[in-house]
VOGU-3710 file (C-alpha; in Angstrom, 3 decimals, decimal comma):
1> xxxxxxxxxx> -231,679/-14,361/30,468  -230,294/-17,426/32,445  -226,944/-18,796/31,294  -227,234/-22,262/29,963  -225,357/-25,086/32,549  -221,685/-26,105/31,485  -221,448/-29,162/29,609  -220,638/-32,444/31,361  -217,191/-33,228/31,614  -215,207/-36,832/31,902
11> xxxxxxxxxx> -213,603/-36,945/34,992  -211,063/-38,895/36,159  -211,032/-40,974/39,204  -207,380/-42,054/39,794  -205,192/-40,634/42,049  -202,053/-39,487/39,697  -199,533/-40,368/42,828  -201,138/-43,961/42,845  -198,781/-46,858/42,057  -201,422/-49,750/42,295
21> xxxxxxxxxx> -203,548/-50,570/39,358  -206,762/-50,770/41,580  -208,766/-52,085/38,683  -212,042/-54,587/39,348  -210,894/-56,474/36,177  -207,348/-57,550/37,489  -206,960/-61,417/37,170  -209,541/-61,628/34,805  -208,196/-59,565/32,015  -204,987/-60,474/30,028
31> xxxxxxxxxx> -203,883/-57,006/29,486  -202,382/-56,093/32,765  -199,990/-58,406/34,924  -198,952/-56,492/37,611  -201,102/-54,810/39,933  -198,518/-53,180/42,269  -195,493/-50,461/41,891  -196,468/-49,946/38,198  -193,617/-47,378/38,366  -191,443/-49,963/38,892
41> xxxxxxxxxx> -191,547/-53,141/36,314  -189,815/-56,449/36,601  -187,783/-56,463/33,955  -186,459/-52,787/34,585  -183,673/-54,201/37,107  -182,227/-56,317/34,274  -182,445/-53,588/31,917  -180,574/-51,286/34,427  -178,216/-54,113/35,293  -177,102/-54,755/31,677
51> xxxxxxxxxx> -176,617/-51,192/30,758  -174,573/-51,114/33,905  -172,438/-53,775/32,670  -171,871/-51,695/29,221  -170,495/-48,800/31,025  -173,937/-46,539/31,024  -173,477/-44,622/34,144  -176,312/-42,467/33,486  -179,068/-44,554/32,599  -182,472/-43,195/33,364
61> xxxxxxxxxx> -185,993/-44,333/33,375  -189,111/-42,425/33,131  -191,924/-43,982/34,883  -194,790/-41,470/33,337  -198,558/-41,810/33,702  -199,354/-44,751/35,298  -203,110/-44,742/34,675  -205,243/-43,343/31,566  -202,196/-43,525/29,409  -203,640/-46,056/26,799
71> xxxxxxxxxx> -204,604/-43,616/23,703  -204,983/-46,449/20,939  -207,064/-49,675/21,678  -207,895/-52,671/19,986  -210,768/-54,480/21,309  -212,860/-57,560/20,627  -216,541/-57,167/20,216  -218,935/-60,540/21,406  -221,650/-61,287/23,258  -225,610/-60,196/21,905
81> xxxxxxxxxx> -226,659/-56,987/21,291  -228,476/-57,110/24,462  -225,494/-57,576/26,558  -222,229/-56,714/24,185  -218,726/-57,567/25,341  -215,979/-55,122/24,534  -212,531/-55,809/25,530  -209,650/-58,423/25,691  -209,489/-62,008/25,157  -208,942/-63,872/28,570
91> xxxxxxxxxx> -205,339/-65,481/28,753  -204,905/-68,092/26,147  -208,176/-68,344/25,286  -210,511/-66,404/22,477  -213,094/-65,726/25,434  -213,797/-62,130/25,540  -213,510/-60,308/28,838  -215,414/-57,009/29,007  -213,450/-54,386/30,544  -215,740/-51,220/31,125
101> xxxxxxxxxx> -213,811/-48,272/33,190  -210,716/-49,752/32,068  -207,599/-48,270/34,178  -205,346/-48,048/31,323  -207,609/-46,511/28,892  -208,203/-42,797/28,941  -211,229/-41,848/30,418  -212,185/-40,610/26,862  -212,117/-44,152/25,261  -213,783/-45,337/28,149
111> xxxxxxxxxx> -217,022/-42,842/27,613  -216,616/-44,057/23,752  -216,838/-47,503/25,021  -220,164/-47,097/26,925  -221,726/-45,365/24,131  -221,033/-47,771/21,447  -222,485/-50,157/23,822  -225,639/-48,452/24,118  -226,022/-48,171/20,284  -225,253/-51,840/19,874
121> xxxxxxxxxx> -228,355/-52,373/22,061  -230,752/-50,246/20,964  -230,206/-50,670/17,289  -229,897/-54,476/17,513  -226,244/-55,030/15,990  -225,179/-58,410/16,233  -221,292/-58,972/17,654  -219,454/-61,053/15,992  -219,859/-64,926/16,804  -215,968/-66,139/16,281
131> xxxxxxxxxx> -217,135/-70,020/15,842  -219,942/-69,114/13,170  -218,355/-66,605/11,628  -221,634/-64,492/11,811  -222,528/-61,275/13,418  -221,585/-57,448/12,228  -219,326/-55,951/14,717  -216,110/-57,876/14,888  -213,826/-55,432/16,500  -213,209/-51,669/17,502
141> xxxxxxxxxx> -210,110/-49,439/17,381  -210,072/-46,502/19,940  -207,385/-43,940/18,907  -207,169/-40,236/21,194  -206,531/-37,252/20,040  -205,496/-34,289/22,329  -204,978/-31,804/19,334  -207,339/-29,376/19,969  -205,673/-25,393/19,716  -209,036/-24,149/21,022
151> xxxxxxxxxx> -208,155/-24,612/24,581  -205,241/-24,274/26,810  -202,612/-26,914/26,396  -202,874/-27,917/29,994  -206,522/-29,062/29,131  -205,841/-30,878/26,267  -204,975/-34,381/27,721  -208,035/-34,849/29,892  -210,466/-32,915/27,009  -209,448/-35,575/24,250
161> xxxxxxxxxx> -211,453/-36,824/21,775  -211,680/-40,558/19,811  -211,551/-41,664/16,247  -213,631/-44,870/16,177  -212,950/-47,435/13,734  -215,855/-50,168/13,634  -214,294/-53,561/12,163  -217,376/-54,630/10,190  -217,920/-58,204/9,030  -218,278/-57,668/5,384
171> xxxxxxxxxx> -217,023/-57,186/2,149  -217,749/-53,389/1,846  -220,351/-50,902/2,314  -222,490/-52,291/-0,216  -223,143/-55,453/1,626  -226,535/-56,398/3,024  -225,695/-55,295/6,353  -224,399/-51,752/5,477  -227,784/-50,421/6,972  -226,887/-51,310/10,401
181> xxxxxxxxxx> -223,381/-49,389/10,307  -224,962/-46,550/8,740  -227,176/-45,940/11,691  -224,506/-46,832/14,287  -222,459/-44,530/12,663  -225,475/-41,828/13,186  -226,044/-42,811/16,412  -222,151/-42,431/17,737  -221,950/-39,038/15,598  -225,216/-37,903/17,131
191> xxxxxxxxxx> -224,883/-38,737/21,028  -220,794/-37,886/20,985  -220,752/-35,349/18,666  -220,111/-31,802/18,570  -224,146/-31,009/19,179  -223,975/-33,727/21,813  -224,100/-32,853/25,690  -220,521/-33,949/25,309  -218,264/-33,682/22,440  -215,964/-36,771/22,581
201> xxxxxxxxxx> -216,082/-38,658/19,386  -213,578/-37,108/16,575  -214,221/-39,107/13,751  -215,820/-42,728/12,543  -214,367/-45,144/10,100  -215,143/-48,664/9,176  -212,787/-51,556/8,403  -214,119/-54,466/6,174  -212,975/-57,788/7,131  -214,366/-61,414/6,293
211> xxxxxxxxxx> -211,155/-63,621/7,069  -211,173/-66,380/9,328  -208,003/-65,768/10,807  -206,854/-63,701/13,848  -205,985/-60,742/11,566  -208,302/-58,064/12,942  -208,149/-55,606/10,092  -208,954/-56,053/6,510  -207,935/-54,198/3,392  -210,800/-51,939/2,906
221> xxxxxxxxxx> -210,810/-48,416/4,810  -213,749/-46,064/4,329  -214,252/-42,645/6,478  -217,918/-42,207/7,412  -218,192/-39,385/9,725  -216,649/-36,594/11,683  -213,121/-35,426/10,585  -210,955/-36,761/7,836  -207,822/-36,332/9,867  -206,795/-36,851/13,031
231> xxxxxxxxxx> -203,599/-34,608/14,177  -201,362/-35,182/16,904  -198,452/-32,913/18,317  -195,462/-35,216/18,249  -191,665/-33,917/19,414  -192,891/-30,423/18,519  -194,359/-30,969/15,039  -198,328/-31,729/13,613  -198,375/-35,458/12,787  -201,560/-37,058/11,079
241> xxxxxxxxxx> -202,421/-40,420/11,810  -204,622/-42,344/9,699  -206,600/-45,635/11,853  -204,327/-47,949/9,412  -201,055/-46,985/10,025  -198,974/-47,479/13,065  -199,811/-45,541/16,121  -198,160/-45,387/19,659  -200,932/-46,557/22,446  -199,083/-44,072/25,370
251> xxxxxxxxxx> -198,621/-40,928/23,277  -197,463/-39,130/26,401  -194,451/-41,395/27,174  -193,516/-41,343/23,507  -193,356/-37,488/23,316  -190,524/-38,097/25,997  -188,920/-40,502/24,434  -188,982/-38,582/21,238  -187,849/-35,315/22,999  -184,761/-37,190/24,490
261> xxxxxxxxxx> -183,986/-38,526/21,562  -183,880/-35,822/19,431  -180,803/-34,390/21,578  -178,560/-36,997/20,341  -178,733/-35,850/17,207  -175,935/-33,248/16,048  -177,420/-30,353/14,528  -176,462/-29,829/10,598  -176,595/-33,910/10,322  -177,780/-36,074/7,427
271> xxxxxxxxxx> -180,373/-38,602/8,665  -181,707/-41,799/7,482  -184,419/-43,153/9,538  -185,117/-46,922/8,981  -188,583/-48,269/9,811  -189,878/-45,269/9,660  -193,728/-45,737/9,594  -195,651/-42,376/8,978  -191,969/-40,704/9,494  -192,881/-38,945/13,114
281> xxxxxxxxxx> -189,158/-39,162/14,347  -187,323/-38,286/11,117  -189,985/-34,857/10,815  -189,622/-34,037/14,381  -185,715/-34,163/13,940  -185,773/-32,550/10,492  -187,859/-29,347/12,158  -185,701/-29,172/15,118  -182,094/-29,950/14,394  -181,418/-28,033/11,324
291> xxxxxxxxxx> -180,616/-31,222/9,446  -179,382/-31,334/6,047  -181,058/-34,048/4,624  -183,409/-36,562/6,357  -184,486/-39,794/4,738  -187,393/-41,825/5,895  -187,410/-45,559/4,830  -190,903/-47,748/5,515  -192,022/-50,856/3,595  -195,754/-50,066/4,519
301> xxxxxxxxxx> -197,162/-48,171/1,417  -200,535/-47,156/3,942  -198,227/-44,764/5,881  -197,504/-42,342/2,581  -200,424/-40,230/2,958  -199,904/-39,540/6,541  -196,748/-38,737/5,785  -197,552/-36,288/3,162  -200,048/-34,601/5,039  -197,729/-34,397/8,063
311> xxxxxxxxxx> -194,841/-32,909/5,881  -197,061/-29,961/4,656  -197,129/-28,668/8,184  -193,793/-28,404/8,546  -192,153/-24,816/8,794  -191,102/-23,073/5,491  -187,527/-22,653/4,720  -186,300/-25,662/6,953  -183,378/-25,956/4,714  -183,574/-29,680/4,660
321> xxxxxxxxxx> -183,944/-32,173/2,110  -186,972/-34,870/3,285  -187,782/-37,825/1,451  -189,671/-40,786/1,989  -189,288/-44,416/0,536  -191,568/-47,269/0,029  -189,334/-50,130/0,197  -187,900/-52,376/2,400  -184,671/-51,423/4,211  -183,320/-54,708/5,135
331> xxxxxxxxxx> -182,995/-55,523/0,978  -180,444/-53,059/0,502  -179,078/-51,321/3,822  -175,599/-50,161/2,544  -177,609/-47,785/0,191  -179,577/-46,329/3,221  -177,014/-45,680/4,986  -174,552/-44,245/2,856  -174,761/-40,484/2,825  -175,914/-40,231/6,221
341> xxxxxxxxxx> -174,188/-39,562/9,348  -176,920/-40,814/11,698  -178,762/-43,916/11,555  -182,202/-44,060/13,373  -183,822/-47,952/13,815  -186,799/-48,345/15,476  -187,419/-52,317/14,027  -190,357/-54,615/15,066  -190,308/-56,719/18,294  -188,108/-59,377/16,862
351> xxxxxxxxxx> -184,938/-56,756/16,064  -183,221/-55,911/13,184  -182,800/-58,274/10,189  -179,508/-59,870/10,075  -178,501/-58,004/6,635  -179,188/-54,469/8,187  -176,625/-55,441/11,640  -174,171/-57,076/9,161  -174,506/-53,356/6,885  -173,999/-51,699/10,141
361> xxxxxxxxxx> -171,151/-53,410/10,910  -169,641/-53,027/7,637  -170,017/-49,249/7,979  -168,607/-48,682/11,665  -166,055/-45,650/11,669  -163,603/-48,199/12,454  -163,910/-49,144/8,588  -164,260/-45,946/7,036  -160,795/-45,831/5,652  -161,881/-49,115/3,624
371> xxxxxxxxxx> -165,068/-47,612/2,354  -163,276/-44,439/1,105  -160,787/-46,467/-0,408  -163,186/-47,949/-2,409  -164,929/-44,952/-3,116  -168,431/-46,390/-2,078  -169,429/-49,977/-1,665  -172,445/-49,469/-3,749  -171,070/-48,199/-6,698  -168,832/-50,865/-7,246
381> xxxxxxxxxx> -171,508/-51,985/-9,695  -173,621/-50,062/-11,435  -177,146/-51,036/-10,274  -179,544/-51,945/-13,365  -182,609/-54,103/-11,858  -185,705/-51,493/-12,183  -187,407/-52,977/-8,821  -184,357/-51,625/-7,081  -184,155/-48,396/-8,770  -187,665/-47,470/-8,303
391> xxxxxxxxxx> -187,678/-48,112/-4,771  -184,522/-45,974/-4,499  -186,168/-43,078/-6,115  -188,301/-41,190/-3,226  -191,959/-41,760/-3,190  -192,229/-38,052/-1,344  -190,078/-35,610/-1,905  -190,514/-32,405/0,429  -188,012/-30,042/-1,357  -187,603/-28,850/-4,703
401> xxxxxxxxxx> -183,747/-29,139/-3,847  -181,751/-31,779/-5,576  -180,370/-34,226/-3,424  -176,528/-34,052/-3,273  -174,365/-36,943/-3,448  -172,903/-38,113/-0,105  -170,789/-40,865/-0,983  -167,855/-41,547/1,755  -169,996/-40,109/4,580  -171,334/-43,143/7,096
411> xxxxxxxxxx> -173,243/-43,451/9,909  -171,266/-41,783/13,335  -174,175/-42,019/15,427  -176,927/-44,913/15,742  -179,790/-44,852/17,549  -181,781/-47,542/18,276  -185,246/-47,601/19,710  -186,921/-50,716/20,746  -189,992/-52,385/22,863  -188,454/-55,787/22,574
421> xxxxxxxxxx> -185,908/-56,412/25,323  -184,738/-60,089/24,508  -184,041/-59,043/20,650  -182,463/-55,677/21,461  -180,001/-57,410/23,805  -178,981/-59,788/20,903  -178,672/-56,965/18,247  -176,576/-54,621/21,105  -174,145/-57,915/21,562  -173,485/-58,213/17,665
431> xxxxxxxxxx> -173,017/-54,614/17,289  -170,446/-54,062/19,914  -169,011/-57,374/19,330  -166,129/-56,756/16,901  -165,930/-53,027/18,561  -167,408/-51,224/15,518  -169,993/-49,638/17,694  -169,561/-48,288/21,274  -172,397/-48,200/23,642  -172,848/-44,464/24,803
441> xxxxxxxxxx> -176,215/-43,814/26,479  -179,826/-45,225/27,167  -183,014/-44,278/28,560  -185,753/-46,393/29,362  -189,695/-45,349/29,384  -192,571/-46,593/31,149  -194,849/-47,234/27,786  -197,222/-49,760/29,031  -197,283/-49,699/32,830  -198,814/-52,988/34,241
451> xxxxxxxxxx> -197,308/-55,324/31,731  -194,556/-56,820/31,627  -194,505/-59,639/28,623  -195,129/-59,476/24,828  -198,336/-60,055/23,417  -199,775/-63,479/23,077  -203,046/-62,339/21,243  -203,703/-59,788/18,554  -204,735/-57,239/20,459  -201,375/-54,699/20,906
461> xxxxxxxxxx> -200,676/-55,541/25,081  -196,609/-55,373/25,199  -193,501/-55,437/27,161  -193,796/-52,765/29,604  -190,700/-50,845/28,776  -189,512/-48,832/25,373  -185,826/-47,434/25,458  -183,665/-45,670/23,272  -180,131/-46,537/23,212  -177,444/-44,159/21,282
471> xxxxxxxxxx> -174,318/-46,293/19,682  -171,129/-44,304/18,633  -168,695/-45,072/16,291  -165,566/-46,201/17,635  -162,341/-44,705/16,349  -158,865/-43,967/17,022  -158,851/-40,394/17,499  -160,823/-38,396/20,421  -164,021/-37,583/19,811  -166,292/-34,959/21,600
481> xx> -170,193/-35,921/20,915  -171,327/-32,063/20,904
//
């Protein structure tokens, strides 16, 4: 019997050695601001000079992949059923620029967008009309997963699949236009699922949003097709990512940052990860650095389920107590810093909250004697407020061991991760101003090639660089890092 022909594959048209954008949408699309020398972001020289002025001689920059790097995209859906537009707003407007075959998007995202457009047209789905508040499909989020253990590692990125999240203009799945949503889900799964010519759709979710604001997502999510959980491999551990949790757009560069960051955590440390999200950084450190404890602190309660699922796949018998706390780190920072020899901060683009900066200054090693003399500032007064006590209790506790009291231990190492250059500069100057902390090393990563500004719209384009900087507490005695 004649053998069946191999299934079609998504073929990249980009030269990986090219440093040019080569995109037909440049100038009309707001996503990219630079067409040439994507390996040399304009802000890089300022960053290099800043760290050099602060004594960093081994500053490094990782250029990463310059095209087809975007693995998560939030896109507006406008136009008509006959001619749907899926893309970004033109600069300074709410006019959507259609961006088929975007050079930044992973090829699987571009393929999934083609399928979605076809489904919109064939089923007569009405794109959202922002002025009238009418229509059915408002936005779509495309999230790539390269997690596929059935194929060699080298092939996983190019054969990635896409989780499609449809933002539907209704209150819930019982609304009168929900039948069209079901038909669109069936179309995507039939034409992009496991029985199609090209299995590119991993799963399909629906989000329900009727707000007149610029907020993309509503509060109601429903899994409506494909696999329930999306997994990705970060820092050597399996991570479960929900569509409503924060996700990295450039997963390759984030993995590079994570592997670099982990090396600056001494083995056997006690770690607190502030602004931890779903705990990707904390879990990766727990699995690789033989830590005694890792505490993850995150204000978004929606990240809890992802953390629990990810933690369930950690190797057994790590000998590390891992907890996740649903609270605002800025409300009681001294409490979270106490007992930790390493503090990791990955704040929003606006930077650290003033209370966190103040706490870091106070607990620096130059003040350790003062802290020891008082036993612990957090125990000067017994805390009785029930909401504070509840916040201190772990929402997730990945070990049956009882957490040991670690009073008198304060951070010796501070690792700061940022995609907000101006806010980092301000925070850095505050941290080193009283010589409490010393900037020890810094590494930059090209997270958003082709961009060099903060997003002015709610569709996820940012400053090009993300970087990690490590600070050491200033002490009088000589100290060796490793």
